DOZABA-390562 format. One line per 2 residues: number of its first residue (from 1); their letters; for each residue x, y, z of C-alpha. Coordinates in pm, 1 decimal. Each point is the difference from the previous one (the first is absolute). Layout:
<pts>
NUM> A> X/Y/Z ~ ...
</pts>
This chain:
<pts>
1> MM> 6296.9/5490.3/3104.4 ~ -85.6/-317.4/-187.7
3> RK> -318.1/-76.5/-133.8 ~ -182.1/-288.8/96.9
5> RE> -171.9/-138.0/-333.4 ~ -369.5/-73.0/25.0
7> KK> -93.1/-340.6/-92.3 ~ -327.9/14.0/-271.7
9> KE> -234.7/-215.3/172.1 ~ -66.9/-209.1/-287.9
11> EG> -387.1/-147.5/22.6 ~ -149.3/-275.8/-189.9
13> FT> 68.2/-345.6/-93.6 ~ 333.6/-200.4/-4.0
15> LI> 17.0/-305.0/-269.7 ~ -28.8/-270.2/230.6
17> EV> -321.9/150.3/160.6 ~ -154.3/33.5/-321.0
19> LV> 156.4/-357.6/-119.3 ~ -153.6/-195.5/359.2
21> TM> -354.8/158.8/-64.8 ~ 15.9/-134.0/-354.0
23> VI> 70.0/-362.7/96.3 ~ -284.2/43.7/312.5
25> LS> -236.9/136.5/-262.3 ~ 88.2/-271.2/-274.1
27> GV> -72.5/-283.0/242.3 ~ -308.0/192.1/91.0
29> LT> -101.8/-11.6/-343.1 ~ 68.3/-313.6/-72.3
31> AL> -203.5/-186.7/269.8 ~ -306.7/241.9/-85.0
33> LS> 72.8/-112.6/-367.0 ~ -2.2/-420.4/96.2
35> CF> -295.5/71.4/220.0 ~ -214.2/152.8/-261.3
37> IY> 107.2/-258.2/-274.2 ~ -110.9/-276.8/254.7
39> GL> -341.8/166.4/87.2 ~ -41.4/19.9/-411.1
41> SI> 50.5/-418.7/10.1 ~ -246.0/-30.0/307.7
43> IS> -285.7/182.5/-195.6 ~ 56.5/-180.3/-315.9
45> RM> 9.9/-338.7/182.7 ~ -273.9/154.2/178.8
47> KQ> -206.8/74.6/-285.6 ~ 48.3/-362.4/-138.7
49> TA> -117.8/-167.2/246.3 ~ -341.7/215.4/1.3
51> IA> -0.8/-72.3/-401.1 ~ 47.7/-376.1/93.9
53> TQ> -273.7/29.9/316.1 ~ -257.9/147.6/-235.9
55> II> 73.0/-265.4/-295.7 ~ -73.7/-253.7/289.6
57> QE> -351.2/191.3/87.4 ~ -97.4/-4.9/-364.2
59> QL> 45.3/-390.0/-29.2 ~ -168.9/-69.2/305.5
61> ED> -288.9/205.4/-124.7 ~ -3.6/-221.7/-319.0
63> IR> 37.4/-282.1/184.5 ~ -305.0/96.9/215.1
65> DK> -253.7/34.1/-272.8 ~ 95.7/-372.7/-94.1
67> TY> -190.9/-336.5/142.7 ~ 163.5/-216.4/245.6
69> DE> 48.3/-241.9/-298.4 ~ 185.8/235.7/-217.8
71> IV> 209.5/91.4/254.3 ~ 125.0/-388.6/81.9
73> SL> 101.0/47.4/-339.1 ~ 193.4/293.4/-35.2
75> GT> 333.1/-11.1/-177.5 ~ 271.9/61.2/174.8
77> SF> 98.6/363.4/-175.4 ~ -198.9/336.9/-74.8
79> EN> 87.8/253.2/-240.1 ~ -78.6/344.6/124.3
81> TR> 94.0/332.3/-230.4 ~ 120.4/158.8/318.5
83> LD> 250.5/-243.7/18.5 ~ 194.1/156.5/-270.0
85> QL> -9.5/319.6/177.2 ~ 143.4/-100.5/274.8
87> ST> 278.9/-158.8/-242.4 ~ 107.9/327.8/-118.2
89> QS> 68.8/121.6/319.6 ~ 322.1/156.7/60.9
91> GC> 234.2/-249.2/92.0 ~ -285.1/-271.5/-61.3
93> EE> 14.3/-356.2/-243.0 ~ -249.9/-245.1/-77.3
95> AS> -294.9/-23.6/236.1 ~ -222.2/-286.1/-5.0
97> GG> -363.8/-127.4/152.7 ~ -107.6/-266.0/170.3
99> VV> -254.1/-229.8/143.9 ~ -10.2/-268.4/240.4
101> VE> -315.9/-250.2/120.0 ~ 84.8/-216.0/288.3
103> SS> -273.6/-206.5/222.0 ~ -52.3/118.2/303.0
105> EG> -178.3/-158.4/321.0 ~ -230.8/-197.8/-269.7
107> DD> -114.7/-37.7/-314.8 ~ -220.0/290.3/17.1
109> IK> 260.3/225.7/89.6 ~ 287.6/175.2/-247.7
111> KI> 318.1/188.8/98.8 ~ 65.9/279.6/-283.7
113> TV> 343.5/126.8/22.2 ~ 46.8/302.5/-298.9
115> TV> 345.1/72.3/-24.3 ~ 161.4/273.5/-197.4
117> QW> 393.4/-54.0/-81.3 ~ 269.3/240.5/-136.1
119> TY> 320.7/103.9/51.8 ~ 167.6/336.1/96.7
121> RG> 338.3/66.5/-64.7 ~ 109.1/-354.6/21.2
123> RA> -203.3/-131.8/257.4 ~ -319.1/-176.9/0.1
125> QR> -320.8/143.5/127.5 ~ -333.2/-152.2/116.1
127> ED> -311.8/103.2/118.2 ~ -256.9/-254.1/78.7
129> LV> -380.8/-3.5/118.4 ~ -174.2/-294.3/129.4
131> TF> -360.9/-70.9/53.7 ~ -255.0/-255.8/50.6
133> IT> -319.4/-135.0/-235.2 ~ -261.3/-231.0/102.8
135> RE> -271.4/-132.6/-214.6 ~ -230.8/294.7/203.1
137> GI> 230.7/301.2/-109.8 ~ 362.4/140.4/93.0
139> NK> 139.2/44.2/352.3 ~ -285.0/-209.3/133.3
141> K> 90.3/-308.2/237.4
</pts>
């Protein structure tokens, strides 16, 4: 009588199954890592924009403290210690601030544009704020 050999049922994963799983996991992890890095880049740009907006608001507050004649004779650039803070952000290069005073709808109304410019990873960035001032005060037409 011949005995039938019983095949042992082997459990576990084959080499191909393990390799396919590793390829899928590496693709998923690569995608997650790239999303994470992109998110950090966005957060950095938002922080820079927030700092630039704060610098502009500080400059406008300084302008509001001046008389109409002092405002009309403002220079075209300004210095602010926070410009250095913006320049030291990761990926940022030189930052500068500017003020433009233009005539608008008559001699007694001036349009004031305050600008902060900087370079982030080789791309020019800019934040502007525009307001009006009259002899009677700011934002009164």
